[in-house]
C-alpha positions, 0 to 999 in steps of 0.5 A, a space after each residue: 661609169 660610162 664611156 661615150 665615143 664622139 658623135 658627128 653632132 652635138 645634137 646626136 650625142 645629147 639626144 642619145 643621152 638626155 632626150 626625154 625618153 632616150 633609151 641610153 639615159 644613164 641618169 633617167 633624167 626627164 626634162 621637157 625644156 631639154 627635148 624642146 631645145 633638142 628638136 628646135 636646134 635641128 631646124 635653127 639656121 642662125 649659128 648664133 641662135 643655135 649656139 645659145 641653144 646648145 649652151 642652154 642645153 649644157 647648162 641644163 645637163 650640168 645643173 639638173 641631169 645627175 650626170 657627172 663628167 670627171 674627165 674627157 678623152 683627148 683625141 687629136 688627128 694629124 695630117 701629113 702630105 704623104 699620108 693618103 686615104 684616111 677618111 674624114 669621119 668625126 666618130 673617133 680617132 684617125 678617121 673613125 679608127 678605119 685608117 688601117 683599111 684605107 691609108 697609104 703613104 705617097 
C-alpha cells in the first residue's frame, strides 16, 4: 500500500511512479511507450494533443501497470476575502500545508 500526495503537474506524478527506470515505481513496471509519452508531452504545445497523450498514459497505467488505486483523497481549498497570505502551491491542502506560517485575517 502506498500513498502519494499531489504534485504540481500530471507529468511529474506519472514520471515518479511509472517512467521506465523510475526509482519509486512501486510495481516495477517498464513500458517503452509510457516513457515516450512522458518525454514528448513535456514539449507538446497543443493542449488537445497533450490531453490525448495523458489519456493514453492513464490507459496504459490502468491496463498494464499492476497498480490498483482503490481511492483518491478528496482535497479542497477554500478562499474568503478576509483570509490573506495563503500561498498558491498545488502540492497539498491549503497552500501545501504552509498556511499556518503565512496566513492572517484582514
